[in-house]
PDB file of N, CA, C and O in Angstrom:
ATOM      1  N   UNK A   1     112.628  62.985-134.463  1.00  0.00           N
ATOM      2  CA  UNK A   1     113.432  62.240-135.393  1.00  0.00           C
ATOM      3  C   UNK A   1     113.654  63.103-136.631  1.00  0.00           C
ATOM      4  O   UNK A   1     112.714  63.710-137.143  1.00  0.00           O
ATOM      5  N   UNK A   2     114.855  63.155-137.096  1.00  0.00           N
ATOM      6  CA  UNK A   2     115.195  63.941-138.278  1.00  0.00           C
ATOM      7  C   UNK A   2     115.832  63.039-139.327  1.00  0.00           C
ATOM      8  O   UNK A   2     116.714  62.238-139.016  1.00  0.00           O
ATOM      9  N   UNK A   3     115.382  63.174-140.565  1.00  0.00           N
ATOM     10  CA  UNK A   3     116.024  62.454-141.669  1.00  0.00           C
ATOM     11  C   UNK A   3     116.988  63.346-142.429  1.00  0.00           C
ATOM     12  O   UNK A   3     117.554  62.934-143.441  1.00  0.00           O
ATOM     13  N   UNK A   4     117.180  64.576-141.942  1.00  0.00           N
ATOM     14  CA  UNK A   4     118.066  65.528-142.615  1.00  0.00           C
ATOM     15  C   UNK A   4     119.157  66.044-141.686  1.00  0.00           C
ATOM     16  O   UNK A   4     119.738  67.097-141.948  1.00  0.00           O
ATOM     17  N   UNK A   5     119.448  65.325-140.608  1.00  0.00           N
ATOM     18  CA  UNK A   5     120.426  65.764-139.608  1.00  0.00           C
ATOM     19  C   UNK A   5     120.075  67.157-139.094  1.00  0.00           C
ATOM     20  O   UNK A   5     120.949  67.999-138.892  1.00  0.00           O
ATOM     21  N   UNK A   6     118.773  67.384-138.887  1.00  0.00           N
ATOM     22  CA  UNK A   6     118.197  68.628-138.351  1.00  0.00           C
ATOM     23  C   UNK A   6     118.365  69.831-139.279  1.00  0.00           C
ATOM     24  O   UNK A   6     118.286  70.975-138.833  1.00  0.00           O
ATOM     25  N   UNK A   7     118.597  69.574-140.572  1.00  0.00           N
ATOM     26  CA  UNK A   7     118.619  70.647-141.568  1.00  0.00           C
ATOM     27  C   UNK A   7     117.249  70.720-142.229  1.00  0.00           C
ATOM     28  O   UNK A   7     116.427  69.819-142.060  1.00  0.00           O
ATOM     29  N   UNK A   8     117.003  71.781-142.976  1.00  0.00           N
ATOM     30  CA  UNK A   8     115.720  71.948-143.669  1.00  0.00           C
ATOM     31  C   UNK A   8     115.533  70.859-144.721  1.00  0.00           C
ATOM     32  O   UNK A   8     116.498  70.377-145.313  1.00  0.00           O
ATOM     33  N   UNK A   9     114.289  70.484-144.941  1.00  0.00           N
ATOM     34  CA  UNK A   9     113.953  69.498-145.969  1.00  0.00           C
ATOM     35  C   UNK A   9     113.068  70.155-147.026  1.00  0.00           C
ATOM     36  O   UNK A   9     112.234  71.005-146.714  1.00  0.00           O
ATOM     37  N   UNK A  10     113.260  69.756-148.258  1.00  0.00           N
ATOM     38  CA  UNK A  10     112.434  70.211-149.374  1.00  0.00           C
ATOM     39  C   UNK A  10     111.669  68.991-149.870  1.00  0.00           C
ATOM     40  O   UNK A  10     112.269  67.950-150.135  1.00  0.00           O
ATOM     41  N   UNK A  11     110.323  69.114-150.001  1.00  0.00           N
ATOM     42  CA  UNK A  11     109.470  67.971-150.331  1.00  0.00           C
ATOM     43  C   UNK A  11     108.512  68.271-151.476  1.00  0.00           C
ATOM     44  O   UNK A  11     107.301  68.279-151.255  1.00  0.00           O
ATOM     45  N   UNK A  12     109.000  68.520-152.695  1.00  0.00           N
ATOM     46  CA  UNK A  12     108.063  68.727-153.803  1.00  0.00           C
ATOM     47  C   UNK A  12     107.405  67.406-154.192  1.00  0.00           C
ATOM     48  O   UNK A  12     107.971  66.332-153.985  1.00  0.00           O
ATOM     49  N   UNK A  13     106.217  67.499-154.753  1.00  0.00           N
ATOM     50  CA  UNK A  13     105.519  66.292-155.171  1.00  0.00           C
ATOM     51  C   UNK A  13     104.480  66.569-156.238  1.00  0.00           C
ATOM     52  O   UNK A  13     104.066  67.709-156.452  1.00  0.00           O
ATOM     53  N   UNK A  14     104.074  65.513-156.893  1.00  0.00           N
ATOM     54  CA  UNK A  14     103.021  65.565-157.905  1.00  0.00           C
ATOM     55  C   UNK A  14     101.962  64.531-157.548  1.00  0.00           C
ATOM     56  O   UNK A  14     102.287  63.428-157.110  1.00  0.00           O
ATOM     57  N   UNK A  15     100.683  64.892-157.737  1.00  0.00           N
ATOM     58  CA  UNK A  15      99.588  63.961-157.488  1.00  0.00           C
ATOM     59  C   UNK A  15      98.679  63.972-158.710  1.00  0.00           C
ATOM     60  O   UNK A  15      98.360  65.034-159.246  1.00  0.00           O
ATOM     61  N   UNK A  16      98.266  62.795-159.145  1.00  0.00           N
ATOM     62  CA  UNK A  16      97.308  62.638-160.239  1.00  0.00           C
ATOM     63  C   UNK A  16      96.086  61.938-159.677  1.00  0.00           C
ATOM     64  O   UNK A  16      96.207  60.930-158.980  1.00  0.00           O
ATOM     65  N   UNK A  17      94.895  62.477-159.981  1.00  0.00           N
ATOM     66  CA  UNK A  17      93.633  61.874-159.562  1.00  0.00           C
ATOM     67  C   UNK A  17      92.791  61.597-160.792  1.00  0.00           C
ATOM     68  O   UNK A  17      92.631  62.469-161.646  1.00  0.00           O
ATOM     69  N   UNK A  18      92.243  60.376-160.891  1.00  0.00           N
ATOM     70  CA  UNK A  18      91.464  59.974-162.058  1.00  0.00           C
ATOM     71  C   UNK A  18      90.023  60.464-162.004  1.00  0.00           C
ATOM     72  O   UNK A  18      89.330  60.442-163.021  1.00  0.00           O
ATOM     73  N   UNK A  19      89.558  60.905-160.838  1.00  0.00           N
ATOM     74  CA  UNK A  19      88.179  61.354-160.709  1.00  0.00           C
ATOM     75  C   UNK A  19      87.222  60.247-160.310  1.00  0.00           C
ATOM     76  O   UNK A  19      86.056  60.518-160.023  1.00  0.00           O
ATOM     77  N   UNK A  20      87.687  59.011-160.286  1.00  0.00           N
ATOM     78  CA  UNK A  20      86.848  57.879-159.886  1.00  0.00           C
ATOM     79  C   UNK A  20      87.351  57.221-158.600  1.00  0.00           C
ATOM     80  O   UNK A  20      86.927  56.114-158.267  1.00  0.00           O
ATOM     81  N   UNK A  21      88.251  57.890-157.876  1.00  0.00           N
ATOM     82  CA  UNK A  21      88.806  57.378-156.633  1.00  0.00           C
ATOM     83  C   UNK A  21      90.245  56.917-156.749  1.00  0.00           C
ATOM     84  O   UNK A  21      90.943  56.797-155.742  1.00  0.00           O
ATOM     85  N   UNK A  22      90.696  56.659-157.965  1.00  0.00           N
ATOM     86  CA  UNK A  22      92.063  56.215-158.186  1.00  0.00           C
ATOM     87  C   UNK A  22      93.002  57.423-158.177  1.00  0.00           C
ATOM     88  O   UNK A  22      92.691  58.463-158.757  1.00  0.00           O
ATOM     89  N   UNK A  23      94.146  57.276-157.519  1.00  0.00           N
ATOM     90  CA  UNK A  23      95.135  58.352-157.487  1.00  0.00           C
ATOM     91  C   UNK A  23      96.543  57.761-157.478  1.00  0.00           C
ATOM     92  O   UNK A  23      96.738  56.595-157.134  1.00  0.00           O
ATOM     93  N   UNK A  24      97.505  58.572-157.855  1.00  0.00           N
ATOM     94  CA  UNK A  24      98.916  58.183-157.849  1.00  0.00           C
ATOM     95  C   UNK A  24      99.741  59.438-157.631  1.00  0.00           C
ATOM     96  O   UNK A  24      99.298  60.548-157.924  1.00  0.00           O
ATOM     97  N   UNK A  25     100.942  59.250-157.115  1.00  0.00           N
ATOM     98  CA  UNK A  25     101.779  60.412-156.878  1.00  0.00           C
ATOM     99  C   UNK A  25     103.242  60.059-156.730  1.00  0.00           C
ATOM    100  O   UNK A  25     103.619  58.890-156.647  1.00  0.00           O
ATOM    101  N   UNK A  26     104.060  61.101-156.700  1.00  0.00           N
ATOM    102  CA  UNK A  26     105.497  60.982-156.528  1.00  0.00           C
ATOM    103  C   UNK A  26     105.954  62.157-155.674  1.00  0.00           C
ATOM    104  O   UNK A  26     105.594  63.306-155.932  1.00  0.00           O
ATOM    105  N   UNK A  27     106.747  61.857-154.658  1.00  0.00           N
ATOM    106  CA  UNK A  27     107.363  62.886-153.818  1.00  0.00           C
ATOM    107  C   UNK A  27     108.863  62.662-153.812  1.00  0.00           C
ATOM    108  O   UNK A  27     109.332  61.538-153.987  1.00  0.00           O
ATOM    109  N   UNK A  28     109.606  63.722-153.612  1.00  0.00           N
ATOM    110  CA  UNK A  28     111.060  63.630-153.493  1.00  0.00           C
ATOM    111  C   UNK A  28     111.479  64.492-152.307  1.00  0.00           C
ATOM    112  O   UNK A  28     110.861  65.520-152.033  1.00  0.00           O
ATOM    113  N   UNK A  29     112.513  64.078-151.617  1.00  0.00           N
ATOM    114  CA  UNK A  29     113.003  64.848-150.472  1.00  0.00           C
ATOM    115  C   UNK A  29     114.504  64.654-150.325  1.00  0.00           C
ATOM    116  O   UNK A  29     115.048  63.604-150.664  1.00  0.00           O
ATOM    117  N   UNK A  30     115.152  65.676-149.819  1.00  0.00           N
ATOM    118  CA  UNK A  30     116.546  65.516-149.434  1.00  0.00           C
ATOM    119  C   UNK A  30     116.585  64.793-148.087  1.00  0.00           C
ATOM    120  O   UNK A  30     115.714  65.000-147.242  1.00  0.00           O
ATOM    121  N   UNK A  31     117.587  63.956-147.894  1.00  0.00           N
ATOM    122  CA  UNK A  31     117.819  63.268-146.620  1.00  0.00           C
ATOM    123  C   UNK A  31     119.306  63.325-146.322  1.00  0.00           C
ATOM    124  O   UNK A  31     120.110  63.566-147.222  1.00  0.00           O
ATOM    125  N   UNK A  32     119.677  63.109-145.078  1.00  0.00           N
ATOM    126  CA  UNK A  32     121.084  63.033-144.675  1.00  0.00           C
ATOM    127  C   UNK A  32     121.179  62.083-143.497  1.00  0.00           C
ATOM    128  O   UNK A  32     120.957  62.467-142.349  1.00  0.00           O
ATOM    129  N   UNK A  33     121.512  60.835-143.800  1.00  0.00           N
ATOM    130  CA  UNK A  33     121.646  59.827-142.751  1.00  0.00           C
ATOM    131  C   UNK A  33     123.085  59.726-142.254  1.00  0.00           C
ATOM    132  O   UNK A  33     123.383  58.908-141.384  1.00  0.00           O
ATOM    133  N   UNK A  34     123.987  60.559-142.805  1.00  0.00           N
ATOM    134  CA  UNK A  34     125.364  60.585-142.351  1.00  0.00           C
ATOM    135  C   UNK A  34     126.243  59.515-142.973  1.00  0.00           C
ATOM    136  O   UNK A  34     127.418  59.406-142.621  1.00  0.00           O
ATOM    137  N   UNK A  35     125.697  58.713-143.900  1.00  0.00           N
ATOM    138  CA  UNK A  35     126.481  57.641-144.502  1.00  0.00           C
ATOM    139  C   UNK A  35     126.464  57.689-146.027  1.00  0.00           C
ATOM    140  O   UNK A  35     126.905  56.742-146.679  1.00  0.00           O
ATOM    141  N   UNK A  36     125.959  58.786-146.607  1.00  0.00           N
ATOM    142  CA  UNK A  36     126.013  58.946-148.051  1.00  0.00           C
ATOM    143  C   UNK A  36     124.672  58.938-148.761  1.00  0.00           C
ATOM    144  O   UNK A  36     124.610  59.287-149.940  1.00  0.00           O
ATOM    145  N   UNK A  37     123.598  58.555-148.091  1.00  0.00           N
ATOM    146  CA  UNK A  37     122.271  58.591-148.699  1.00  0.00           C
ATOM    147  C   UNK A  37     121.782  60.036-148.673  1.00  0.00           C
ATOM    148  O   UNK A  37     121.744  60.664-147.615  1.00  0.00           O
ATOM    149  N   UNK A  38     121.406  60.563-149.842  1.00  0.00           N
ATOM    150  CA  UNK A  38     121.090  61.988-149.955  1.00  0.00           C
ATOM    151  C   UNK A  38     119.684  62.298-150.443  1.00  0.00           C
ATOM    152  O   UNK A  38     119.195  63.401-150.198  1.00  0.00           O
ATOM    153  N   UNK A  39     118.998  61.355-151.137  1.00  0.00           N
ATOM    154  CA  UNK A  39     117.708  61.641-151.754  1.00  0.00           C
ATOM    155  C   UNK A  39     116.741  60.493-151.486  1.00  0.00           C
ATOM    156  O   UNK A  39     117.123  59.323-151.524  1.00  0.00           O
ATOM    157  N   UNK A  40     115.497  60.836-151.219  1.00  0.00           N
ATOM    158  CA  UNK A  40     114.420  59.856-151.066  1.00  0.00           C
ATOM    159  C   UNK A  40     113.347  60.148-152.110  1.00  0.00           C
ATOM    160  O   UNK A  40     112.887  61.284-152.227  1.00  0.00           O
ATOM    161  N   UNK A  41     112.945  59.124-152.872  1.00  0.00           N
ATOM    162  CA  UNK A  41     111.826  59.204-153.805  1.00  0.00           C
ATOM    163  C   UNK A  41     110.722  58.297-153.278  1.00  0.00           C
ATOM    164  O   UNK A  41     110.969  57.137-152.950  1.00  0.00           O
ATOM    165  N   UNK A  42     109.506  58.826-153.197  1.00  0.00           N
ATOM    166  CA  UNK A  42     108.351  58.050-152.745  1.00  0.00           C
ATOM    167  C   UNK A  42     107.304  58.054-153.845  1.00  0.00           C
ATOM    168  O   UNK A  42     106.791  59.111-154.212  1.00  0.00           O
ATOM    169  N   UNK A  43     106.991  56.904-154.363  1.00  0.00           N
ATOM    170  CA  UNK A  43     105.918  56.764-155.336  1.00  0.00           C
ATOM    171  C   UNK A  43     104.769  56.009-154.694  1.00  0.00           C
ATOM    172  O   UNK A  43     104.996  55.134-153.859  1.00  0.00           O
ATOM    173  N   UNK A  44     103.541  56.334-155.068  1.00  0.00           N
ATOM    174  CA  UNK A  44     102.400  55.639-154.469  1.00  0.00           C
ATOM    175  C   UNK A  44     101.224  55.601-155.436  1.00  0.00           C
ATOM    176  O   UNK A  44     101.091  56.434-156.333  1.00  0.00           O
ATOM    177  N   UNK A  45     100.380  54.603-155.216  1.00  0.00           N
ATOM    178  CA  UNK A  45      99.135  54.473-155.955  1.00  0.00           C
ATOM    179  C   UNK A  45      98.078  54.055-154.943  1.00  0.00           C
ATOM    180  O   UNK A  45      98.360  53.297-154.014  1.00  0.00           O
ATOM    181  N   UNK A  46      96.858  54.554-155.129  1.00  0.00           N
ATOM    182  CA  UNK A  46      95.811  54.225-154.168  1.00  0.00           C
ATOM    183  C   UNK A  46      94.426  54.393-154.749  1.00  0.00           C
ATOM    184  O   UNK A  46      94.241  54.833-155.883  1.00  0.00           O
ATOM    185  N   UNK A  47      93.458  54.024-153.927  1.00  0.00           N
ATOM    186  CA  UNK A  47      92.059  54.125-154.320  1.00  0.00           C
ATOM    187  C   UNK A  47      91.251  54.547-153.096  1.00  0.00           C
ATOM    188  O   UNK A  47      91.412  53.984-152.013  1.00  0.00           O
ATOM    189  N   UNK A  48      90.381  55.544-153.275  1.00  0.00           N
ATOM    190  CA  UNK A  48      89.507  56.028-152.209  1.00  0.00           C
ATOM    191  C   UNK A  48      88.060  55.849-152.637  1.00  0.00           C
ATOM    192  O   UNK A  48      87.699  56.147-153.775  1.00  0.00           O
ATOM    193  N   UNK A  49      87.225  55.354-151.708  1.00  0.00           N
ATOM    194  CA  UNK A  49      85.796  55.207-151.986  1.00  0.00           C
ATOM    195  C   UNK A  49      85.000  55.696-150.779  1.00  0.00           C
ATOM    196  O   UNK A  49      85.310  55.356-149.637  1.00  0.00           O
ATOM    197  N   UNK A  50      83.975  56.497-151.046  1.00  0.00           N
ATOM    198  CA  UNK A  50      83.102  56.996-149.985  1.00  0.00           C
ATOM    199  C   UNK A  50      81.855  56.116-149.925  1.00  0.00           C
ATOM    200  O   UNK A  50      81.094  56.037-150.890  1.00  0.00           O
ATOM    201  N   UNK A  51      81.654  55.461-148.790  1.00  0.00           N
ATOM    202  CA  UNK A  51      80.441  54.693-148.539  1.00  0.00           C
ATOM    203  C   UNK A  51      79.412  55.628-147.906  1.00  0.00           C
ATOM    204  O   UNK A  51      79.661  56.832-147.837  1.00  0.00           O
ATOM    205  N   UNK A  52      78.281  55.130-147.446  1.00  0.00           N
ATOM    206  CA  UNK A  52      77.245  55.982-146.856  1.00  0.00           C
ATOM    207  C   UNK A  52      77.747  56.813-145.685  1.00  0.00           C
ATOM    208  O   UNK A  52      77.524  58.023-145.654  1.00  0.00           O
ATOM    209  N   UNK A  53      78.423  56.191-144.720  1.00  0.00           N
ATOM    210  CA  UNK A  53      78.795  56.897-143.490  1.00  0.00           C
ATOM    211  C   UNK A  53      80.297  56.982-143.246  1.00  0.00           C
ATOM    212  O   UNK A  53      80.723  57.541-142.235  1.00  0.00           O
ATOM    213  N   UNK A  54      81.097  56.446-144.143  1.00  0.00           N
ATOM    214  CA  UNK A  54      82.544  56.520-143.956  1.00  0.00           C
ATOM    215  C   UNK A  54      83.240  56.328-145.303  1.00  0.00           C
ATOM    216  O   UNK A  54      82.649  55.845-146.268  1.00  0.00           O
ATOM    217  N   UNK A  55      84.491  56.715-145.336  1.00  0.00           N
ATOM    218  CA  UNK A  55      85.310  56.520-146.528  1.00  0.00           C
ATOM    219  C   UNK A  55      86.380  55.482-146.260  1.00  0.00           C
ATOM    220  O   UNK A  55      86.778  55.273-145.114  1.00  0.00           O
ATOM    221  N   UNK A  56      86.846  54.833-147.315  1.00  0.00           N
ATOM    222  CA  UNK A  56      87.902  53.839-147.207  1.00  0.00           C
ATOM    223  C   UNK A  56      88.991  54.176-148.221  1.00  0.00           C
ATOM    224  O   UNK A  56      88.712  54.392-149.401  1.00  0.00           O
ATOM    225  N   UNK A  57      90.225  54.218-147.750  1.00  0.00           N
ATOM    226  CA  UNK A  57      91.371  54.562-148.578  1.00  0.00           C
ATOM    227  C   UNK A  57      92.375  53.415-148.494  1.00  0.00           C
ATOM    228  O   UNK A  57      92.810  53.051-147.401  1.00  0.00           O
ATOM    229  N   UNK A  58      92.741  52.848-149.629  1.00  0.00           N
ATOM    230  CA  UNK A  58      93.745  51.792-149.665  1.00  0.00           C
ATOM    231  C   UNK A  58      94.839  52.223-150.623  1.00  0.00           C
ATOM    232  O   UNK A  58      94.559  52.765-151.692  1.00  0.00           O
ATOM    233  N   UNK A  59      96.090  51.983-150.240  1.00  0.00           N
ATOM    234  CA  UNK A  59      97.184  52.423-151.094  1.00  0.00           C
ATOM    235  C   UNK A  59      98.443  51.611-150.891  1.00  0.00           C
ATOM    236  O   UNK A  59      98.586  50.841-149.941  1.00  0.00           O
ATOM    237  N   UNK A  60      99.344  51.819-151.824  1.00  0.00           N
ATOM    238  CA  UNK A  60     100.597  51.084-151.861  1.00  0.00           C
ATOM    239  C   UNK A  60     101.735  52.059-152.161  1.00  0.00           C
ATOM    240  O   UNK A  60     101.942  52.405-153.324  1.00  0.00           O
ATOM    241  N   UNK A  61     102.482  52.514-151.147  1.00  0.00           N
ATOM    242  CA  UNK A  61     103.634  53.378-151.394  1.00  0.00           C
ATOM    243  C   UNK A  61     104.937  52.575-151.486  1.00  0.00           C
ATOM    244  O   UNK A  61     105.079  51.518-150.872  1.00  0.00           O
ATOM    245  N   UNK A  62     105.867  53.095-152.255  1.00  0.00           N
ATOM    246  CA  UNK A  62     107.216  52.530-152.391  1.00  0.00           C
ATOM    247  C   UNK A  62     108.198  53.644-152.050  1.00  0.00           C
ATOM    248  O   UNK A  62     108.151  54.711-152.661  1.00  0.00           O
ATOM    249  N   UNK A  63     109.077  53.417-151.096  1.00  0.00           N
ATOM    250  CA  UNK A  63     110.072  54.397-150.667  1.00  0.00           C
ATOM    251  C   UNK A  63     111.436  53.943-151.187  1.00  0.00           C
ATOM    252  O   UNK A  63     111.846  52.810-150.933  1.00  0.00           O
ATOM    253  N   UNK A  64     112.135  54.807-151.905  1.00  0.00           N
ATOM    254  CA  UNK A  64     113.459  54.467-152.425  1.00  0.00           C
ATOM    255  C   UNK A  64     114.462  55.534-152.022  1.00  0.00           C
ATOM    256  O   UNK A  64     114.142  56.722-151.971  1.00  0.00           O
ATOM    257  N   UNK A  65     115.687  55.090-151.734  1.00  0.00           N
ATOM    258  CA  UNK A  65     116.753  55.977-151.273  1.00  0.00           C
ATOM    259  C   UNK A  65     117.930  55.902-152.230  1.00  0.00           C
ATOM    260  O   UNK A  65     118.233  54.846-152.786  1.00  0.00           O
ATOM    261  N   UNK A  66     118.605  57.064-152.416  1.00  0.00           N
ATOM    262  CA  UNK A  66     119.644  57.174-153.427  1.00  0.00           C
ATOM    263  C   UNK A  66     120.819  57.983-152.888  1.00  0.00           C
ATOM    264  O   UNK A  66     120.646  58.847-152.029  1.00  0.00           O
ATOM    265  N   UNK A  67     121.983  57.703-153.387  1.00  0.00           N
ATOM    266  CA  UNK A  67     123.215  58.381-152.993  1.00  0.00           C
ATOM    267  C   UNK A  67     124.380  57.456-153.236  1.00  0.00           C
ATOM    268  O   UNK A  67     125.011  57.514-154.291  1.00  0.00           O
ATOM    269  N   UNK A  68     124.672  56.610-152.282  1.00  0.00           N
ATOM    270  CA  UNK A  68     125.724  55.607-152.406  1.00  0.00           C
ATOM    271  C   UNK A  68     125.142  54.321-152.989  1.00  0.00           C
ATOM    272  O   UNK A  68     123.923  54.165-153.057  1.00  0.00           O
ATOM    273  N   UNK A  69     125.996  53.414-153.401  1.00  0.00           N
ATOM    274  CA  UNK A  69     125.539  52.161-154.010  1.00  0.00           C
ATOM    275  C   UNK A  69     124.706  51.318-153.052  1.00  0.00           C
ATOM    276  O   UNK A  69     123.846  50.558-153.496  1.00  0.00           O
ATOM    277  N   UNK A  70     124.939  51.435-151.761  1.00  0.00           N
ATOM    278  CA  UNK A  70     124.198  50.656-150.762  1.00  0.00           C
ATOM    279  C   UNK A  70     122.941  51.366-150.257  1.00  0.00           C
ATOM    280  O   UNK A  70     122.227  50.813-149.420  1.00  0.00           O
ATOM    281  N   UNK A  71     122.651  52.577-150.745  1.00  0.00           N
ATOM    282  CA  UNK A  71     121.467  53.320-150.303  1.00  0.00           C
ATOM    283  C   UNK A  71     120.186  52.557-150.603  1.00  0.00           C
ATOM    284  O   UNK A  71     119.212  52.664-149.858  1.00  0.00           O
ATOM    285  N   UNK A  72     120.178  51.790-151.686  1.00  0.00           N
ATOM    286  CA  UNK A  72     118.970  51.036-152.041  1.00  0.00           C
ATOM    287  C   UNK A  72     118.641  49.938-151.027  1.00  0.00           C
ATOM    288  O   UNK A  72     117.530  49.407-151.041  1.00  0.00           O
ATOM    289  N   UNK A  73     119.581  49.591-150.152  1.00  0.00           N
ATOM    290  CA  UNK A  73     119.291  48.627-149.085  1.00  0.00           C
ATOM    291  C   UNK A  73     118.209  49.152-148.138  1.00  0.00           C
ATOM    292  O   UNK A  73     117.584  48.373-147.418  1.00  0.00           O
ATOM    293  N   UNK A  74     117.990  50.462-148.136  1.00  0.00           N
ATOM    294  CA  UNK A  74     116.985  51.086-147.265  1.00  0.00           C
ATOM    295  C   UNK A  74     115.588  51.095-147.882  1.00  0.00           C
ATOM    296  O   UNK A  74     114.621  51.420-147.193  1.00  0.00           O
ATOM    297  N   UNK A  75     115.458  50.747-149.159  1.00  0.00           N
ATOM    298  CA  UNK A  75     114.162  50.785-149.845  1.00  0.00           C
ATOM    299  C   UNK A  75     113.153  49.872-149.163  1.00  0.00           C
ATOM    300  O   UNK A  75     113.505  48.805-148.658  1.00  0.00           O
ATOM    301  N   UNK A  76     111.883  50.305-149.153  1.00  0.00           N
ATOM    302  CA  UNK A  76     110.826  49.447-148.613  1.00  0.00           C
ATOM    303  C   UNK A  76     109.475  49.844-149.181  1.00  0.00           C
ATOM    304  O   UNK A  76     109.304  50.938-149.718  1.00  0.00           O
ATOM    305  N   UNK A  77     108.514  48.927-149.050  1.00  0.00           N
ATOM    306  CA  UNK A  77     107.135  49.135-149.496  1.00  0.00           C
ATOM    307  C   UNK A  77     106.210  49.020-148.299  1.00  0.00           C
ATOM    308  O   UNK A  77     106.560  48.438-147.272  1.00  0.00           O
ATOM    309  N   UNK A  78     105.029  49.582-148.452  1.00  0.00           N
ATOM    310  CA  UNK A  78     103.984  49.458-147.433  1.00  0.00           C
ATOM    311  C   UNK A  78     102.648  49.229-148.126  1.00  0.00           C
ATOM    312  O   UNK A  78     102.511  49.427-149.333  1.00  0.00           O
ATOM    313  N   UNK A  79     101.692  48.818-147.351  1.00  0.00           N
ATOM    314  CA  UNK A  79     100.312  48.741-147.781  1.00  0.00           C
ATOM    315  C   UNK A  79      99.512  49.405-146.681  1.00  0.00           C
ATOM    316  O   UNK A  79      99.688  49.082-145.506  1.00  0.00           O
ATOM    317  N   UNK A  80      98.630  50.332-147.045  1.00  0.00           N
ATOM    318  CA  UNK A  80      97.808  50.964-146.007  1.00  0.00           C
ATOM    319  C   UNK A  80      96.336  50.833-146.332  1.00  0.00           C
ATOM    320  O   UNK A  80      95.935  50.765-147.495  1.00  0.00           O
ATOM    321  N   UNK A  81      95.546  50.800-145.284  1.00  0.00           N
ATOM    322  CA  UNK A  81      94.093  50.776-145.354  1.00  0.00           C
ATOM    323  C   UNK A  81      93.600  51.686-144.253  1.00  0.00           C
ATOM    324  O   UNK A  81      93.824  51.429-143.070  1.00  0.00           O
ATOM    325  N   UNK A  82      92.923  52.759-144.651  1.00  0.00           N
ATOM    326  CA  UNK A  82      92.494  53.787-143.697  1.00  0.00           C
ATOM    327  C   UNK A  82      90.978  53.967-143.803  1.00  0.00           C
ATOM    328  O   UNK A  82      90.443  54.152-144.896  1.00  0.00           O
ATOM    329  N   UNK A  83      90.308  53.912-142.681  1.00  0.00           N
ATOM    330  CA  UNK A  83      88.884  54.232-142.639  1.00  0.00           C
ATOM    331  C   UNK A  83      88.760  55.691-142.232  1.00  0.00           C
ATOM    332  O   UNK A  83      89.336  56.113-141.229  1.00  0.00           O
ATOM    333  N   UNK A  84      88.014  56.457-143.007  1.00  0.00           N
ATOM    334  CA  UNK A  84      87.877  57.896-142.724  1.00  0.00           C
ATOM    335  C   UNK A  84      86.448  58.234-142.407  1.00  0.00           C
ATOM    336  O   UNK A  84      86.133  59.394-142.143  1.00  0.00           O
TER     337      UNK A  84
END
């Protein structure tokens, strides 16, 4: 599956970590869905905690799309919970 019509993608991002398990970040990428949407911004916030024998990561990302006026119809959120 390609979000760039099989062209190269650039994915710069920034991550901030508080040192107590809390983190947040922002990523940006070029996209080409063939209908005018050209940019994707992904923002997220999460928390990681290490227990005795496993870690738990919970987070909330928001994906937003930009280009044409209707590109925002593609926006969505998620919630994740990962045991590591």
